NUDO-387202 format. One record per residue (C-alpha): x, z, y; residue in three letters. Coordinates in steps of 0.02 Angstrom, whole numbers, padded with zeros to 5 digits, always signed. Each point is the difference from the previous one (the first is absolute). Layout:
NUDO-387202
XZYALA
...
end
This chain:
NUDO-387202
+04694+05095+04999MET
+00095-00130-00102ILE
-00140-00013-00130ILE
-00128-00030+00138ASP
+00108-00143+00062ARG
+00003-00073-00176PHE
-00190+00001-00005GLU
-00005-00094+00165ARG
+00122-00127-00073MET
-00117-00025-00149VAL
-00144-00030+00119GLU
+00103-00135+00087ARG
+00048-00078-00168ALA
-00183-00024-00048ILE
-00041-00063+00175GLU
-00098+00154+00052GLY
-00133-00032-00132SER
-00104+00158-00018VAL
-00084-00076-00151ALA
+00172-00030-00075GLY
+00048+00182+00024LEU
-00158+00058-00088PHE
+00040-00113-00149ARG
+00166+00087-00029LEU
-00012+00116-00151ARG
+00172+00072+00041VAL
+00019+00074+00174GLN
+00148-00058+00106PRO
+00056+00180+00031ALA
+00024+00025-00187GLU
+00109-00156-00012ILE
+00101+00065+00149ALA
+00027+00170-00080ARG
+00058-00079-00164ARG
+00119-00120+00086LEU
+00076+00137+00107GLU
+00022+00109-00154ARG
+00087-00144-00092ALA
+00117-00021+00149LEU
+00042+00184+00008LEU
+00018+00022-00188ASP
+00116-00150-00009GLY
+00124+00058+00132ARG
+00183+00001-00047GLN
+00154+00059+00093THR
+00148-00119+00008SER
+00158+00028+00102VAL
-00087+00117+00120GLY
-00150-00116+00023THR
-00173+00031-00070THR
-00073-00160-00073LEU
-00182-00035-00042ALA
-00067-00134-00118PRO
-00046-00163+00085ASN
-00108-00082-00137ALA
-00167+00077-00048TYR
-00143-00034-00120GLU
-00176+00063+00033VAL
-00092-00001-00166ARG
-00190-00005-00001LEU
-00133-00027-00131HIS
-00052-00185+00006PRO
-00175+00047+00059ASP
+00074+00094+00148ASP
+00132-00132+00038ALA
-00137-00133+00010ALA
-00064+00079+00160ALA
+00167-00041+00083PHE
+00009-00179-00064ALA
-00044-00086+00164ASP
+00127+00101+00099TRP
+00138+00033-00128ARG
+00140-00091+00093ASP
-00047+00071+00171ALA
-00020+00174-00074LEU
+00170-00012-00083GLY
+00081-00043+00168ARG
-00084+00148+00084GLU
+00056+00116-00141MET
+00179-00063+00022GLU
-00004+00030+00188ALA
-00074+00172-00025TRP
+00129+00050-00132LEU
+00140-00055+00116ALA
-00076+00116+00130GLU
-00003+00144-00125VAL
+00183-00031-00044ALA
+00046-00002+00185PHE
-00097+00161+00033ALA
+00081+00086-00150ARG
+00174-00053+00055GLY
+00041-00096-00159VAL
+00080-00169-00024SER
-00043-00147-00113THR
+00106-00132-00086VAL
-00115-00141+00054GLY
-00170-00041+00075PRO
-00151+00091-00069MET
-00101-00094-00132ARG
-00169+00058-00068VAL
-00093-00084-00143THR
-00177+00040-00058ILE
-00009-00006-00190VAL
-00155+00001-00110GLU
+00021+00123-00143ASP
-00139+00045-00123ARG
+00097+00157-00048ALA
-00039+00071+00172VAL
-00169+00089+00007PRO
-00131-00068+00120ARG
+00014+00069+00177ARG
+00178+00060-00035ALA
+00164-00058+00077VAL
+00173-00003-00076ARG
+00149-00046+00110ALA
+00181-00019-00050THR
+00154-00047+00098GLY
+00169-00071-00048HIS
+00155-00069+00083PHE
+00015-00188+00017GLU
+00123-00122+00078ALA
+00155+00107+00027ALA
+00096-00038+00160PRO
+00135-00133-00001ALA
+00177+00053-00040ALA
+00087+00088+00143GLY
-00163+00047+00086ARG
-00079+00171-00010SER
-00187+00033+00003ALA
-00071+00037+00170SER
-00159+00059+00080ARG
-00129-00137+00024PRO
+00034-00109+00152GLY
-00137-00009+00129LEU
-00086-00143+00090ARG
-00125-00017+00141LEU
-00138-00111-00068VAL
-00109-00076+00137PRO
-00188+00011-00008GLY
-00014-00166+00092ASP
+00081-00163-00057ASP
+00055-00032+00179GLY
+00112+00154+00005LEU
+00181+00006-00059PRO
+00045+00114-00146GLY
+00163+00095-00012ALA
+00106+00091-00128ALA
+00065+00170+00055LEU
+00189-00021+00000ARG
+00138+00101+00083GLY
-00044+00156+00097ASP
-00105-00063+00145ARG
-00126-00139+00032ILE
-00074-00036+00171THR
-00172-00078+00018ILE
-00079-00081+00151GLY
-00044-00157+00096ARG
+00173-00031+00075ALA
+00117-00119-00090ALA
+00139+00130-00018ASP
-00102+00102-00126ASN
+00037-00008-00187ALA
-00186-00032-00028VAL
-00077-00107+00136VAL
-00190+00008+00014ILE
-00051-00128+00134PRO
-00167+00079+00044ARG
-00059+00064+00170PRO
-00059+00167-00070ASP
+00177+00037-00061VAL
+00123+00069+00128SER
+00168-00084+00029ARG
+00088+00144-00086HIS
-00142+00081-00094HIS
+00070+00109-00139ALA
+00150+00039-00108ARG
+00008+00034-00187LEU
+00146+00113-00036GLU
+00076+00066-00160ARG
+00002+00190-00006SER
+00098+00058-00152GLY
-00096-00069-00150ARG
-00154-00043+00103ASP
-00056-00118+00138TRP
-00087+00052+00160ARG
-00103-00097+00126ALA
+00042+00039+00182ILE
-00108-00065+00142ASP
+00097-00063+00152LEU
-00130+00045+00132ASP
-00100-00155-00047SER
-00157-00043+00096ARG
-00117-00015-00150ASN
+00083+00125-00114GLY
+00076+00013-00173THR
-00123+00053-00135TRP
+00027+00069-00175VAL
-00152+00005-00114ASN
-00116-00011+00150GLY
+00084+00139+00101ARG
+00098-00036+00158ARG
+00174+00075-00014VAL
+00155+00028+00104ARG
+00103+00024-00157GLU
-00053+00009-00183ALA
+00078+00000-00172ARG
-00048-00152-00103LEU
-00047-00016-00183ALA
-00038-00146-00114LEU
-00177-00062+00026GLY
-00011+00059+00180ASP
-00092-00113+00121GLU
+00102-00022+00159ILE
-00067-00086+00156ALA
+00094-00054+00155PHE
-00143-00024+00121GLY
-00120-00104-00104ALA
+00135-00074-00112ALA
-00028+00085-00167VAL
+00126+00017-00142TYR
+00010+00090-00166THR
+00159+00081-00064LEU
+00033-00069-00174ARG
+00139-00003-00129GLN
+00119-00145+00027ASP
+00024-00090-00165ASP
end
């Protein structure tokens, strides 16, 4: 579930600290529900395209917000990535990258969450809003990243691939990422060590923001391309 993935993102943001999770007065799932509701409530239709807000405020009582103080920046980034995933899953567009700010507000009761969304940074003249672009973000500094452009991206060890991964566990022509309508799919090209999506070996699989994709042991995460 999308909310389950958000909770895993929060765990990463606080560096897997179990003690940190126990200190949270407000549960991550409640923040996720409020943010998703703000996204859905803020949707607007413009020239046949459904737009969602791209700037959000999460308002917490100062006592509750204090528990997030050490991880506020990291948590904000994870919230932004997660909201981009929600927008992608719901088939809505945004007018700019997602931005989430945690705000202390004494008017908010303790252990409560208030989330609002609004539109920010309209697109430049002559350009229409579009669905978030996607990028393969490597899990290892030694791996190349790549933005998903066009309709097809080949991945492998050979130099004629769009994304060249010079590792022995990656086949010469390992996999292909291919646009399918509004979505992207990962297609394994009979690789020796397999193509994996969220820990499951696949021949072909639809991709979503936040998915972990591995080509052999080369691990990537699908993120919004700012």
